[in-house]
N, C-alpha and C positions, 0 to 999 in steps of 0.2 A: 687550639688556643687563640684567644683574641690579641690582636696586636696592641702593644702599649705605645702610647704617643709621646714623643719628646718634642717640645716646641722651644726653640731658642728665640729670645726677644731682645731687640735693640730699639732704637728710636725710630729710624726711617725704614728699616727692613731692606736696605740695599747694600750694606757693607758688611758689618760684623756678624749679624745673626745668619745671613745666608752662608757666610764663610764657615761658621760653627756648624751649621746643617751639613755642608759638604764634607767637612772633616769628620764628623761622627758617622756619617753614612759610609765614608771610605774605611774607617776603623772597624765598623761592624762587619763589613764585607771581608776585610783582611781577617778578622777573628771568627769568621763564620757564625756570627751571632744572629739568630732570627727573631722573629715575633716582636720587633720594634719598628716603629715608623717615625721618621724624623722630618721635621719641618721648621719653619721660622715665621716670625710675624713682627710687626712694629707697634710701639705705643702711639705714635703719631705718623703713620705711614700713608703715603699716597698710593692707593691701591692701583695695581697694574704697572707700576714702574718696573724697569728692568734691573738686573744685577749691575751694580757699579763696574765699569770696565776695568778699573784697577783692582778690584776684588777678583774679577774673572781672570785677569792677567797673572796674578800671583798664585792663584789656585792652579792655573795651567802650568806655571813654572814648577810647582811642586809635584806635578803629575797626580793631582787630585781631581776627579771628574767634576766638571762644572755643571750644576744642575740647570734643567730648563726652569726658568725662574720668572715669577711676577710678585712683586711685594704686596703684602696685604696687612690690613689692620687687625690687631689682636682683638678678639671678642671674648665675652664670658663663656660662650659655648665652647670655644677652643679650650679655655682654661679648664672648664668642667670636664671635658673629655679627655684631658691629658693626664698621663701618668706623672709627668713633671714639666714644669715651665721654668726655663733657665734664663734669667736675665744676665746681660753683660755686665752690669754694674749694681752695687748695693743701692744706689739711688733709684734705679728702675725697680729693684726688688721691693723697696719701701712703698713705691706707688701701688704695688699689688699685694701688700702685706696681709690683706684680709683673707686671701686664699692660701689654704694650708699646703698646697702642692706647688707653690711658687718658691723658687730658690735662686741662687745666683752662682756665677762663675767663682766669685771670691768665697762664697760659703763652701763650695765643693772642692775648690783647688788652692785657695789662698791668692788667686790672681784676679784682678779686675781687668777688663778689656776696654780700654779707652777708644773713643770714636776717631777713626782715621779720616773721616769725611773731609774733603777739600784740601788734603795734604798730599805730599809727594808719594810716589809708588813705594819709596823706601819705608815710609811709615806703614803702608799696607803690608809689606813684607814682615815688619816687625809684629804687626797685629796678627798675622797668620801663625808666625812662630809662637806667639803667646798662647793662641788658641790650641795649637797642636800640642804644646807642652802641658797645658792644662787638661787635655782630654782623657788621659789615662785615669787621673783622679776623678774626673766627672763620671767615667764609666764605672769606676770601682765604688764610689760613694753613692751612686744611684742604684747600685746593685744590678747592673745591666749584664745578663748572662743567659745562656741557654738552659733555663730552669727545667723545660720539659724533658731534657736529656737525662737528668739526674735520676728520676725514678726508673727510667728504663734501664740505666746502667745498673742501679741497685737490683732491680728485678732480674736482669741477666746474671748478676753475681750471685743472687740467691738461687737461681735455677742451677747454676754450675755447682754450688755447694751441695744442693739437694741431690743432684745426680752423683756427686762423689760419695755422699753418705750412703746412697742406695747401692752403689757399686761396692762400697766397702762392706755393707751388710750382706750382699749377695756373695762376696768372696768368703766372708766368715761362715756363712750358711753352707757353702760348698765345702770348705775345710772341715767344718763340724760333721757334715754327712759323710765325708770321706774317712774321717777318724772313727766315727761310730761304726762304719761298715767294716773297717779294718779290725776294730776291736771284737765285733761279732765273729768275724772270720777266725780270728786268733782263738777266741773262746771256743768255737766249734771244733777247731783242730786240736786243741788241748784236751777237750773232752773225749774225742775219739781215741787219742793216744793213751789216755789214762785207762780207757775201757779195754784196750788191747793188753796192757801190762798186768791187768788183774787176772789170777789163776782161778779156774773153776774148781769147786770142791769135788772130790771123788765120790762116786755113789757106791753104796754096799758096805758090809761090815769088814773090819780089818781081820785077817786070819790069826788064830791063836797059836802060840808055840806048843809043841808036844813034848 
């Protein structure tokens, strides 16, 4: 099964979108969901910039693995190859409204994620909390799940059901065979006993009285 790509988008791709990338990767690992790849990009990013140190700090505080990261500019190719492109705000989504696979955190969870750039680390913590609170809705509304496991489970259940039916039929067949054999035995015994109880007629004439 081919991996489905989820791309988070913000302005500079150094604060919010890489934090959302890290949070979703961590959630997918915890939920043991495969076949999705998660990345991020910016609408006006300086390619090659590192993760904002405050973003890295609050991720580490929350025990969320900090990705090896370099910012990158969003391209049409990234959008075309993506299963979903998730913008941090509705304004960003409107910039990409011509693409049908572009959505936003607000559309998926009812939450916009404001830009914390240039502010205190406390604001970055609030940003991370907002992203984490939104992520279950993002996962649910994007339909992110292990789809390939469902047919296998159904097949397994069908196999068990088929075995049960087969075993039931075999049991009934065995019982029927035993019943039929017992009936034949009883019939044979009954016929033999009937034959023994019948008297044979006497041969010759009966003597006359004088």
